[in-house]
BANU-901406 format. One record per residue (C-alpha): residue number from 1; x, y, z. Coordinates in steps of 0.001 Angstrom, whole numbers, plus 500000, padded with zeros to 6 digits. Layout:
BEGIN
<atom><pos>NUM</pos><c1>X</c1><c2>Y</c2><c3>Z</c3></atom>
...
This chain:
BEGIN
<atom><pos>1</pos><c1>014728</c1><c2>757855</c2><c3>715711</c3></atom>
<atom><pos>2</pos><c1>016422</c1><c2>761049</c2><c3>716987</c3></atom>
<atom><pos>3</pos><c1>019129</c1><c2>762360</c2><c3>714613</c3></atom>
<atom><pos>4</pos><c1>022546</c1><c2>762248</c2><c3>716350</c3></atom>
<atom><pos>5</pos><c1>024064</c1><c2>765817</c2><c3>716761</c3></atom>
<atom><pos>6</pos><c1>027618</c1><c2>766187</c2><c3>715360</c3></atom>
<atom><pos>7</pos><c1>028839</c1><c2>768818</c2><c3>718139</c3></atom>
<atom><pos>8</pos><c1>032375</c1><c2>768297</c2><c3>717251</c3></atom>
<atom><pos>9</pos><c1>032121</c1><c2>769675</c2><c3>713130</c3></atom>
<atom><pos>10</pos><c1>030521</c1><c2>772708</c2><c3>714746</c3></atom>
<atom><pos>11</pos><c1>033497</c1><c2>773754</c2><c3>716670</c3></atom>
<atom><pos>12</pos><c1>036057</c1><c2>775992</c2><c3>714524</c3></atom>
<atom><pos>13</pos><c1>039439</c1><c2>774949</c2><c3>712923</c3></atom>
<atom><pos>14</pos><c1>040917</c1><c2>776783</c2><c3>715680</c3></atom>
<atom><pos>15</pos><c1>039396</c1><c2>775056</c2><c3>718640</c3></atom>
<atom><pos>16</pos><c1>040086</c1><c2>771888</c2><c3>716536</c3></atom>
<atom><pos>17</pos><c1>043549</c1><c2>772202</c2><c3>716411</c3></atom>
<atom><pos>18</pos><c1>043865</c1><c2>773236</c2><c3>719749</c3></atom>
<atom><pos>19</pos><c1>042056</c1><c2>769725</c2><c3>721138</c3></atom>
<atom><pos>20</pos><c1>044626</c1><c2>767604</c2><c3>718653</c3></atom>
<atom><pos>21</pos><c1>047748</c1><c2>769446</c2><c3>719865</c3></atom>
<atom><pos>22</pos><c1>047104</c1><c2>767605</c2><c3>723429</c3></atom>
<atom><pos>23</pos><c1>047847</c1><c2>763937</c2><c3>721215</c3></atom>
<atom><pos>24</pos><c1>050937</c1><c2>762453</c2><c3>720331</c3></atom>
<atom><pos>25</pos><c1>051382</c1><c2>763687</c2><c3>716702</c3></atom>
<atom><pos>26</pos><c1>050696</c1><c2>760004</c2><c3>714995</c3></atom>
<atom><pos>27</pos><c1>047398</c1><c2>759881</c2><c3>716662</c3></atom>
<atom><pos>28</pos><c1>046258</c1><c2>763752</c2><c3>715376</c3></atom>
<atom><pos>29</pos><c1>047895</c1><c2>762430</c2><c3>711957</c3></atom>
<atom><pos>30</pos><c1>045377</c1><c2>759208</c2><c3>711768</c3></atom>
<atom><pos>31</pos><c1>042303</c1><c2>762157</c2><c3>712196</c3></atom>
<atom><pos>32</pos><c1>042810</c1><c2>763114</c2><c3>708782</c3></atom>
<atom><pos>33</pos><c1>040424</c1><c2>759843</c2><c3>707648</c3></atom>
<atom><pos>34</pos><c1>037528</c1><c2>761436</c2><c3>709463</c3></atom>
<atom><pos>35</pos><c1>036631</c1><c2>763277</c2><c3>706638</c3></atom>
<atom><pos>36</pos><c1>037228</c1><c2>766218</c2><c3>703757</c3></atom>
<atom><pos>37</pos><c1>037680</c1><c2>768975</c2><c3>706712</c3></atom>
<atom><pos>38</pos><c1>039838</c1><c2>766670</c2><c3>708885</c3></atom>
<atom><pos>39</pos><c1>042344</c1><c2>765709</c2><c3>706023</c3></atom>
<atom><pos>40</pos><c1>044923</c1><c2>768511</c2><c3>706463</c3></atom>
<atom><pos>41</pos><c1>043832</c1><c2>770018</c2><c3>710041</c3></atom>
<atom><pos>42</pos><c1>046349</c1><c2>768051</c2><c3>711575</c3></atom>
<atom><pos>43</pos><c1>049023</c1><c2>769820</c2><c3>709749</c3></atom>
<atom><pos>44</pos><c1>048098</c1><c2>773160</c2><c3>711562</c3></atom>
<atom><pos>45</pos><c1>048442</c1><c2>771684</c2><c3>715181</c3></atom>
<atom><pos>46</pos><c1>051271</c1><c2>773812</c2><c3>716876</c3></atom>
<atom><pos>47</pos><c1>052467</c1><c2>771060</c2><c3>719361</c3></atom>
<atom><pos>48</pos><c1>054417</c1><c2>768292</c2><c3>717709</c3></atom>
<atom><pos>49</pos><c1>055241</c1><c2>764893</c2><c3>720204</c3></atom>
<atom><pos>50</pos><c1>057163</c1><c2>762427</c2><c3>718887</c3></atom>
<atom><pos>51</pos><c1>058791</c1><c2>758602</c2><c3>719607</c3></atom>
<atom><pos>52</pos><c1>062054</c1><c2>758421</c2><c3>717813</c3></atom>
<atom><pos>53</pos><c1>060957</c1><c2>754813</c2><c3>716582</c3></atom>
<atom><pos>54</pos><c1>058298</c1><c2>756486</c2><c3>714153</c3></atom>
<atom><pos>55</pos><c1>060796</c1><c2>758249</c2><c3>712002</c3></atom>
<atom><pos>56</pos><c1>058754</c1><c2>757879</c2><c3>709025</c3></atom>
<atom><pos>57</pos><c1>055726</c1><c2>759718</c2><c3>710305</c3></atom>
<atom><pos>58</pos><c1>058100</c1><c2>762377</c2><c3>711830</c3></atom>
<atom><pos>59</pos><c1>060058</c1><c2>762896</c2><c3>708456</c3></atom>
<atom><pos>60</pos><c1>056409</c1><c2>763099</c2><c3>706830</c3></atom>
<atom><pos>61</pos><c1>054839</c1><c2>765430</c2><c3>709419</c3></atom>
<atom><pos>62</pos><c1>057895</c1><c2>768049</c2><c3>709320</c3></atom>
<atom><pos>63</pos><c1>057593</c1><c2>768058</c2><c3>705699</c3></atom>
<atom><pos>64</pos><c1>054159</c1><c2>768728</c2><c3>705261</c3></atom>
<atom><pos>65</pos><c1>053745</c1><c2>770761</c2><c3>708446</c3></atom>
<atom><pos>66</pos><c1>051855</c1><c2>773995</c2><c3>707348</c3></atom>
<atom><pos>67</pos><c1>052469</c1><c2>776043</c2><c3>710865</c3></atom>
<atom><pos>68</pos><c1>055340</c1><c2>778459</c2><c3>710331</c3></atom>
<atom><pos>69</pos><c1>056225</c1><c2>778570</c2><c3>714121</c3></atom>
<atom><pos>70</pos><c1>055898</c1><c2>775135</c2><c3>716133</c3></atom>
<atom><pos>71</pos><c1>055326</c1><c2>776205</c2><c3>719905</c3></atom>
<atom><pos>72</pos><c1>056375</c1><c2>772554</c2><c3>721623</c3></atom>
<atom><pos>73</pos><c1>058272</c1><c2>769841</c2><c3>720023</c3></atom>
<atom><pos>74</pos><c1>058820</c1><c2>766755</c2><c3>722026</c3></atom>
<atom><pos>75</pos><c1>060951</c1><c2>764129</c2><c3>720875</c3></atom>
<atom><pos>76</pos><c1>061648</c1><c2>760876</c2><c3>722971</c3></atom>
<atom><pos>77</pos><c1>062745</c1><c2>757194</c2><c3>722648</c3></atom>
<atom><pos>78</pos><c1>061044</c1><c2>754340</c2><c3>724412</c3></atom>
<atom><pos>79</pos><c1>062648</c1><c2>751767</c2><c3>722242</c3></atom>
<atom><pos>80</pos><c1>065974</c1><c2>749945</c2><c3>722911</c3></atom>
<atom><pos>81</pos><c1>066587</c1><c2>750546</c2><c3>718844</c3></atom>
<atom><pos>82</pos><c1>069064</c1><c2>753558</c2><c3>718322</c3></atom>
<atom><pos>83</pos><c1>068231</c1><c2>756472</c2><c3>716356</c3></atom>
<atom><pos>84</pos><c1>070921</c1><c2>757968</c2><c3>713798</c3></atom>
<atom><pos>85</pos><c1>072166</c1><c2>760686</c2><c3>716060</c3></atom>
<atom><pos>86</pos><c1>072675</c1><c2>762826</c2><c3>712884</c3></atom>
<atom><pos>87</pos><c1>068810</c1><c2>762369</c2><c3>712058</c3></atom>
<atom><pos>88</pos><c1>068101</c1><c2>763604</c2><c3>715723</c3></atom>
<atom><pos>89</pos><c1>069982</c1><c2>766643</c2><c3>714861</c3></atom>
<atom><pos>90</pos><c1>068288</c1><c2>767277</c2><c3>711619</c3></atom>
<atom><pos>91</pos><c1>064860</c1><c2>767078</c2><c3>713395</c3></atom>
<atom><pos>92</pos><c1>066069</c1><c2>769530</c2><c3>716310</c3></atom>
<atom><pos>93</pos><c1>067334</c1><c2>771945</c2><c3>713520</c3></atom>
<atom><pos>94</pos><c1>064002</c1><c2>772092</c2><c3>711442</c3></atom>
<atom><pos>95</pos><c1>061949</c1><c2>772831</c2><c3>714988</c3></atom>
<atom><pos>96</pos><c1>064787</c1><c2>775651</c2><c3>715384</c3></atom>
<atom><pos>97</pos><c1>064250</c1><c2>777303</c2><c3>711761</c3></atom>
<atom><pos>98</pos><c1>060164</c1><c2>777006</c2><c3>712742</c3></atom>
<atom><pos>99</pos><c1>061242</c1><c2>779397</c2><c3>716012</c3></atom>
<atom><pos>100</pos><c1>060411</c1><c2>777048</c2><c3>718145</c3></atom>
<atom><pos>101</pos><c1>059460</c1><c2>777851</c2><c3>721936</c3></atom>
<atom><pos>102</pos><c1>059234</c1><c2>774686</c2><c3>723709</c3></atom>
<atom><pos>103</pos><c1>061923</c1><c2>771962</c2><c3>723294</c3></atom>
<atom><pos>104</pos><c1>061118</c1><c2>768894</c2><c3>725473</c3></atom>
<atom><pos>105</pos><c1>064220</c1><c2>766168</c2><c3>724404</c3></atom>
<atom><pos>106</pos><c1>064543</c1><c2>762423</c2><c3>726145</c3></atom>
<atom><pos>107</pos><c1>066489</c1><c2>759924</c2><c3>724483</c3></atom>
<atom><pos>108</pos><c1>068781</c1><c2>757871</c2><c3>727353</c3></atom>
<atom><pos>109</pos><c1>071121</c1><c2>758352</c2><c3>724712</c3></atom>
<atom><pos>110</pos><c1>074261</c1><c2>760283</c2><c3>725574</c3></atom>
<atom><pos>111</pos><c1>075609</c1><c2>760121</c2><c3>722100</c3></atom>
<atom><pos>112</pos><c1>072984</c1><c2>762441</c2><c3>720886</c3></atom>
<atom><pos>113</pos><c1>075417</c1><c2>765565</c2><c3>719546</c3></atom>
<atom><pos>114</pos><c1>072747</c1><c2>768573</c2><c3>719988</c3></atom>
<atom><pos>115</pos><c1>073406</c1><c2>771182</c2><c3>717588</c3></atom>
<atom><pos>116</pos><c1>075493</c1><c2>774475</c2><c3>718854</c3></atom>
<atom><pos>117</pos><c1>072910</c1><c2>776384</c2><c3>717223</c3></atom>
<atom><pos>118</pos><c1>070331</c1><c2>774740</c2><c3>720097</c3></atom>
<atom><pos>119</pos><c1>072273</c1><c2>777117</c2><c3>722588</c3></atom>
<atom><pos>120</pos><c1>071769</c1><c2>780273</c2><c3>720340</c3></atom>
<atom><pos>121</pos><c1>067820</c1><c2>780078</c2><c3>719870</c3></atom>
<atom><pos>122</pos><c1>066150</c1><c2>783329</c2><c3>720075</c3></atom>
<atom><pos>123</pos><c1>062754</c1><c2>782131</c2><c3>720452</c3></atom>
<atom><pos>124</pos><c1>062956</c1><c2>779303</c2><c3>722963</c3></atom>
<atom><pos>125</pos><c1>061483</c1><c2>779826</c2><c3>726082</c3></atom>
<atom><pos>126</pos><c1>061197</c1><c2>776318</c2><c3>727635</c3></atom>
<atom><pos>127</pos><c1>064007</c1><c2>773877</c2><c3>727346</c3></atom>
<atom><pos>128</pos><c1>063954</c1><c2>770223</c2><c3>728770</c3></atom>
<atom><pos>129</pos><c1>066865</c1><c2>767843</c2><c3>727700</c3></atom>
<atom><pos>130</pos><c1>066663</c1><c2>764527</c2><c3>729750</c3></atom>
<atom><pos>131</pos><c1>069314</c1><c2>762020</c2><c3>729694</c3></atom>
<atom><pos>132</pos><c1>070769</c1><c2>763102</c2><c3>726311</c3></atom>
<atom><pos>133</pos><c1>073384</c1><c2>765132</c2><c3>725059</c3></atom>
<atom><pos>134</pos><c1>076141</c1><c2>767478</c2><c3>726529</c3></atom>
<atom><pos>135</pos><c1>075834</c1><c2>770783</c2><c3>727270</c3></atom>
<atom><pos>136</pos><c1>078765</c1><c2>773095</c2><c3>725273</c3></atom>
<atom><pos>137</pos><c1>082130</c1><c2>773882</c2><c3>726358</c3></atom>
<atom><pos>138</pos><c1>082677</c1><c2>777535</c2><c3>727813</c3></atom>
<atom><pos>139</pos><c1>084351</c1><c2>778306</c2><c3>724556</c3></atom>
<atom><pos>140</pos><c1>081055</c1><c2>777726</c2><c3>722916</c3></atom>
<atom><pos>141</pos><c1>078936</c1><c2>780328</c2><c3>722208</c3></atom>
<atom><pos>142</pos><c1>075469</c1><c2>780101</c2><c3>723707</c3></atom>
<atom><pos>143</pos><c1>072940</c1><c2>782735</c2><c3>724322</c3></atom>
<atom><pos>144</pos><c1>069380</c1><c2>782064</c2><c3>725123</c3></atom>
<atom><pos>145</pos><c1>067631</c1><c2>785295</c2><c3>725449</c3></atom>
<atom><pos>146</pos><c1>064175</c1><c2>784466</c2><c3>725887</c3></atom>
<atom><pos>147</pos><c1>064631</c1><c2>780882</c2><c3>727817</c3></atom>
<atom><pos>148</pos><c1>062367</c1><c2>781343</c2><c3>731170</c3></atom>
<atom><pos>149</pos><c1>062394</c1><c2>777419</c2><c3>731795</c3></atom>
<atom><pos>150</pos><c1>065525</c1><c2>775212</c2><c3>731880</c3></atom>
<atom><pos>151</pos><c1>065218</c1><c2>771534</c2><c3>732705</c3></atom>
<atom><pos>152</pos><c1>068814</c1><c2>769548</c2><c3>732410</c3></atom>
<atom><pos>153</pos><c1>068307</c1><c2>765495</c2><c3>733768</c3></atom>
<atom><pos>154</pos><c1>071344</c1><c2>763568</c2><c3>734027</c3></atom>
<atom><pos>155</pos><c1>072950</c1><c2>765190</c2><c3>730680</c3></atom>
<atom><pos>156</pos><c1>076445</c1><c2>765474</c2><c3>729937</c3></atom>
<atom><pos>157</pos><c1>079081</c1><c2>768316</c2><c3>731121</c3></atom>
<atom><pos>158</pos><c1>082930</c1><c2>768737</c2><c3>730384</c3></atom>
<atom><pos>159</pos><c1>083171</c1><c2>770119</c2><c3>733567</c3></atom>
<atom><pos>160</pos><c1>081143</c1><c2>772554</c2><c3>736392</c3></atom>
<atom><pos>161</pos><c1>081839</c1><c2>775775</c2><c3>734758</c3></atom>
<atom><pos>162</pos><c1>080061</c1><c2>774264</c2><c3>731573</c3></atom>
<atom><pos>163</pos><c1>076970</c1><c2>774157</c2><c3>733767</c3></atom>
<atom><pos>164</pos><c1>077583</c1><c2>777772</c2><c3>735646</c3></atom>
<atom><pos>165</pos><c1>078157</c1><c2>779019</c2><c3>731656</c3></atom>
<atom><pos>166</pos><c1>074937</c1><c2>778191</c2><c3>730177</c3></atom>
<atom><pos>167</pos><c1>073005</c1><c2>779323</c2><c3>733302</c3></atom>
<atom><pos>168</pos><c1>074874</c1><c2>783011</c2><c3>733311</c3></atom>
<atom><pos>169</pos><c1>073995</c1><c2>783239</c2><c3>729340</c3></atom>
<atom><pos>170</pos><c1>070196</c1><c2>782582</c2><c3>730118</c3></atom>
<atom><pos>171</pos><c1>069545</c1><c2>786263</c2><c3>731093</c3></atom>
<atom><pos>172</pos><c1>065395</c1><c2>785793</c2><c3>731942</c3></atom>
<atom><pos>173</pos><c1>065582</c1><c2>782465</c2><c3>733129</c3></atom>
<atom><pos>174</pos><c1>063105</c1><c2>782053</c2><c3>736182</c3></atom>
<atom><pos>175</pos><c1>062927</c1><c2>777869</c2><c3>736808</c3></atom>
<atom><pos>176</pos><c1>065827</c1><c2>775709</c2><c3>736501</c3></atom>
<atom><pos>177</pos><c1>065994</c1><c2>771978</c2><c3>737435</c3></atom>
<atom><pos>178</pos><c1>069016</c1><c2>769723</c2><c3>737631</c3></atom>
<atom><pos>179</pos><c1>069523</c1><c2>766397</c2><c3>738111</c3></atom>
<atom><pos>180</pos><c1>073364</c1><c2>765253</c2><c3>738132</c3></atom>
<atom><pos>181</pos><c1>076230</c1><c2>763020</c2><c3>739116</c3></atom>
<atom><pos>182</pos><c1>079583</c1><c2>764110</c2><c3>740272</c3></atom>
<atom><pos>183</pos><c1>080907</c1><c2>761936</c2><c3>737955</c3></atom>
<atom><pos>184</pos><c1>083080</c1><c2>764452</c2><c3>735803</c3></atom>
<atom><pos>185</pos><c1>083442</c1><c2>767043</c2><c3>738068</c3></atom>
<atom><pos>186</pos><c1>083812</c1><c2>768114</c2><c3>742002</c3></atom>
<atom><pos>187</pos><c1>082596</c1><c2>771486</c2><c3>741817</c3></atom>
<atom><pos>188</pos><c1>079353</c1><c2>773292</c2><c3>740388</c3></atom>
<atom><pos>189</pos><c1>077941</c1><c2>776815</c2><c3>740815</c3></atom>
<atom><pos>190</pos><c1>074231</c1><c2>778063</c2><c3>739789</c3></atom>
<atom><pos>191</pos><c1>074632</c1><c2>781780</c2><c3>740244</c3></atom>
<atom><pos>192</pos><c1>071718</c1><c2>783878</c2><c3>738487</c3></atom>
<atom><pos>193</pos><c1>070061</c1><c2>787399</c2><c3>739299</c3></atom>
<atom><pos>194</pos><c1>066679</c1><c2>786018</c2><c3>737923</c3></atom>
<atom><pos>195</pos><c1>066025</c1><c2>782342</c2><c3>738739</c3></atom>
<atom><pos>196</pos><c1>063065</c1><c2>782188</c2><c3>741105</c3></atom>
<atom><pos>197</pos><c1>062303</c1><c2>778658</c2><c3>741320</c3></atom>
<atom><pos>198</pos><c1>065514</c1><c2>775677</c2><c3>741743</c3></atom>
<atom><pos>199</pos><c1>065383</c1><c2>772032</c2><c3>742072</c3></atom>
<atom><pos>200</pos><c1>068685</c1><c2>770110</c2><c3>742235</c3></atom>
<atom><pos>201</pos><c1>069283</c1><c2>766255</c2><c3>743004</c3></atom>
<atom><pos>202</pos><c1>072837</c1><c2>765708</c2><c3>743126</c3></atom>
<atom><pos>203</pos><c1>074192</c1><c2>762167</c2><c3>743217</c3></atom>
<atom><pos>204</pos><c1>077828</c1><c2>761005</c2><c3>743805</c3></atom>
<atom><pos>205</pos><c1>079749</c1><c2>758083</c2><c3>742524</c3></atom>
<atom><pos>206</pos><c1>079878</c1><c2>755052</c2><c3>744683</c3></atom>
<atom><pos>207</pos><c1>081900</c1><c2>755024</c2><c3>747347</c3></atom>
<atom><pos>208</pos><c1>083001</c1><c2>758396</c2><c3>746372</c3></atom>
<atom><pos>209</pos><c1>085157</c1><c2>759998</c2><c3>749378</c3></atom>
<atom><pos>210</pos><c1>085979</c1><c2>763376</c2><c3>747230</c3></atom>
<atom><pos>211</pos><c1>085560</c1><c2>766882</c2><c3>748427</c3></atom>
<atom><pos>212</pos><c1>082423</c1><c2>768300</c2><c3>746523</c3></atom>
<atom><pos>213</pos><c1>081715</c1><c2>771625</c2><c3>746703</c3></atom>
<atom><pos>214</pos><c1>078095</c1><c2>773361</c2><c3>745740</c3></atom>
<atom><pos>215</pos><c1>077785</c1><c2>776972</c2><c3>745485</c3></atom>
<atom><pos>216</pos><c1>074322</c1><c2>778590</c2><c3>745050</c3></atom>
<atom><pos>217</pos><c1>074097</c1><c2>782544</c2><c3>744473</c3></atom>
<atom><pos>218</pos><c1>070192</c1><c2>783473</c2><c3>743318</c3></atom>
<atom><pos>219</pos><c1>069368</c1><c2>786358</c2><c3>745132</c3></atom>
<atom><pos>220</pos><c1>065834</c1><c2>786374</c2><c3>743839</c3></atom>
<atom><pos>221</pos><c1>064927</c1><c2>782656</c2><c3>744570</c3></atom>
<atom><pos>222</pos><c1>061419</c1><c2>782130</c2><c3>746050</c3></atom>
<atom><pos>223</pos><c1>061423</c1><c2>778256</c2><c3>746061</c3></atom>
<atom><pos>224</pos><c1>064228</c1><c2>775595</c2><c3>746731</c3></atom>
<atom><pos>225</pos><c1>064038</c1><c2>771962</c2><c3>746508</c3></atom>
<atom><pos>226</pos><c1>067424</c1><c2>770433</c2><c3>747177</c3></atom>
<atom><pos>227</pos><c1>068569</c1><c2>766792</c2><c3>747554</c3></atom>
<atom><pos>228</pos><c1>071860</c1><c2>766171</c2><c3>748063</c3></atom>
<atom><pos>229</pos><c1>073960</c1><c2>763063</c2><c3>748421</c3></atom>
<atom><pos>230</pos><c1>077349</c1><c2>764482</c2><c3>747345</c3></atom>
<atom><pos>231</pos><c1>078422</c1><c2>767859</c2><c3>748697</c3></atom>
<atom><pos>232</pos><c1>080866</c1><c2>768442</c2><c3>751414</c3></atom>
<atom><pos>233</pos><c1>080390</c1><c2>772199</c2><c3>751127</c3></atom>
<atom><pos>234</pos><c1>077367</c1><c2>773893</c2><c3>750403</c3></atom>
<atom><pos>235</pos><c1>077593</c1><c2>777641</c2><c3>750052</c3></atom>
<atom><pos>236</pos><c1>074690</c1><c2>779876</c2><c3>749266</c3></atom>
<atom><pos>237</pos><c1>074125</c1><c2>783672</c2><c3>748670</c3></atom>
<atom><pos>238</pos><c1>071714</c1><c2>785928</c2><c3>750426</c3></atom>
<atom><pos>239</pos><c1>068259</c1><c2>784112</c2><c3>750541</c3></atom>
<atom><pos>240</pos><c1>066248</c1><c2>787006</c2><c3>751365</c3></atom>
<atom><pos>241</pos><c1>063625</c1><c2>786223</c2><c3>748763</c3></atom>
<atom><pos>242</pos><c1>063202</c1><c2>782509</c2><c3>749565</c3></atom>
<atom><pos>243</pos><c1>059775</c1><c2>781602</c2><c3>751184</c3></atom>
<atom><pos>244</pos><c1>059345</c1><c2>778096</c2><c3>750663</c3></atom>
<atom><pos>245</pos><c1>061866</c1><c2>775342</c2><c3>750722</c3></atom>
<atom><pos>246</pos><c1>062114</c1><c2>771353</c2><c3>750429</c3></atom>
<atom><pos>247</pos><c1>065585</c1><c2>770013</c2><c3>751709</c3></atom>
<atom><pos>248</pos><c1>066568</c1><c2>766800</c2><c3>752098</c3></atom>
<atom><pos>249</pos><c1>070526</c1><c2>766217</c2><c3>753048</c3></atom>
<atom><pos>250</pos><c1>071393</c1><c2>762773</c2><c3>752417</c3></atom>
<atom><pos>251</pos><c1>074968</c1><c2>762758</c2><c3>753035</c3></atom>
<atom><pos>252</pos><c1>077251</c1><c2>760299</c2><c3>754089</c3></atom>
<atom><pos>253</pos><c1>080413</c1><c2>762033</c2><c3>754931</c3></atom>
<atom><pos>254</pos><c1>083886</c1><c2>760747</c2><c3>756268</c3></atom>
<atom><pos>255</pos><c1>085272</c1><c2>761328</c2><c3>759591</c3></atom>
<atom><pos>256</pos><c1>087980</c1><c2>763589</c2><c3>758186</c3></atom>
<atom><pos>257</pos><c1>085603</c1><c2>765933</c2><c3>756341</c3></atom>
<atom><pos>258</pos><c1>082548</c1><c2>765745</c2><c3>758944</c3></atom>
<atom><pos>259</pos><c1>083602</c1><c2>769053</c2><c3>760830</c3></atom>
<atom><pos>260</pos><c1>083655</c1><c2>770909</c2><c3>757863</c3></atom>
<atom><pos>261</pos><c1>080706</c1><c2>769302</c2><c3>756518</c3></atom>
<atom><pos>262</pos><c1>078671</c1><c2>770244</c2><c3>759727</c3></atom>
<atom><pos>263</pos><c1>079925</c1><c2>774123</c2><c3>759701</c3></atom>
<atom><pos>264</pos><c1>078711</c1><c2>774329</c2><c3>755939</c3></atom>
<atom><pos>265</pos><c1>075420</c1><c2>772793</c2><c3>756782</c3></atom>
<atom><pos>266</pos><c1>074792</c1><c2>775043</c2><c3>759916</c3></atom>
<atom><pos>267</pos><c1>075716</c1><c2>777992</c2><c3>757746</c3></atom>
<atom><pos>268</pos><c1>073149</c1><c2>776990</c2><c3>755174</c3></atom>
<atom><pos>269</pos><c1>070260</c1><c2>776188</c2><c3>757343</c3></atom>
<atom><pos>270</pos><c1>070628</c1><c2>779374</c2><c3>759189</c3></atom>
<atom><pos>271</pos><c1>070574</c1><c2>781061</c2><c3>755554</c3></atom>
<atom><pos>272</pos><c1>066750</c1><c2>780349</c2><c3>755513</c3></atom>
<atom><pos>273</pos><c1>065767</c1><c2>782298</c2><c3>757949</c3></atom>
<atom><pos>274</pos><c1>063383</c1><c2>784316</c2><c3>755802</c3></atom>
<atom><pos>275</pos><c1>061603</c1><c2>780814</c2><c3>754478</c3></atom>
<atom><pos>276</pos><c1>057966</c1><c2>780834</c2><c3>755574</c3></atom>
<atom><pos>277</pos><c1>057268</c1><c2>776963</c2><c3>754482</c3></atom>
<atom><pos>278</pos><c1>060147</c1><c2>774826</c2><c3>755219</c3></atom>
<atom><pos>279</pos><c1>060753</c1><c2>771045</c2><c3>754877</c3></atom>
<atom><pos>280</pos><c1>063698</c1><c2>770145</c2><c3>756399</c3></atom>
<atom><pos>281</pos><c1>065265</c1><c2>766404</c2><c3>756198</c3></atom>
<atom><pos>282</pos><c1>068409</c1><c2>765376</c2><c3>757773</c3></atom>
<atom><pos>283</pos><c1>067701</c1><c2>762163</c2><c3>758599</c3></atom>
<atom><pos>284</pos><c1>070377</c1><c2>760451</c2><c3>756440</c3></atom>
<atom><pos>285</pos><c1>072630</c1><c2>762748</c2><c3>757575</c3></atom>
<atom><pos>286</pos><c1>075284</c1><c2>761600</c2><c3>759815</c3></atom>
<atom><pos>287</pos><c1>074498</c1><c2>762327</c2><c3>763577</c3></atom>
């Protein structure tokens, strides 16, 4: 009978931990039963991916994890059971202390209080917040010197200045993704000399007839994806670097505002004259 060759065990630890880094953490922990060599191997995996319902596992992993630097820390909640916000804040602080590079949070719970020190983290390169937390008010210290990617999906802001302030304190930001509604404010502005890729999806409140304004000042922008259901006035700075754009303007503008809206849309489209690949959809705009 031909002997079975265990090729997996021939791989160095660095390769095995890299493989384990693609698994949710609770599964990489389970590999500890495979043998003596595997017993503590998971504690050196640089990526941690948790569901909040596994609170015991999260506490155990964070207390025994050997790596002094965490590459990715992903925390999500797929359970209707609410996790104590203080506990979540504690986990985030531990990740910050471990020189976190990528933080991905998804809770569908706006009561989650993000620690203020998250917004002054010197090692963070990629930050993704989905349906959780609140962006600090302009009076709170914000400085993310290494952040290159920022995704903000339906997070809360005190007002439009909170968003503008956050973006302005990211001096090397290259990619920005924003999904938001206009419940809390009427004006929002994106201004950055370094952003190369911008994706925005904006919704109004139901039956909203207020004058919302959008301003984009991103001279280094190469790619723009815009889905807008809300803005009555669109203003942009020079878009001379823009080469690709996907634009969907789905605005139902009341008659009193249509003339102003039409002029702003015409000016916006005129500013796309350097774009080489343009997908433009005005099918939902008023004819």
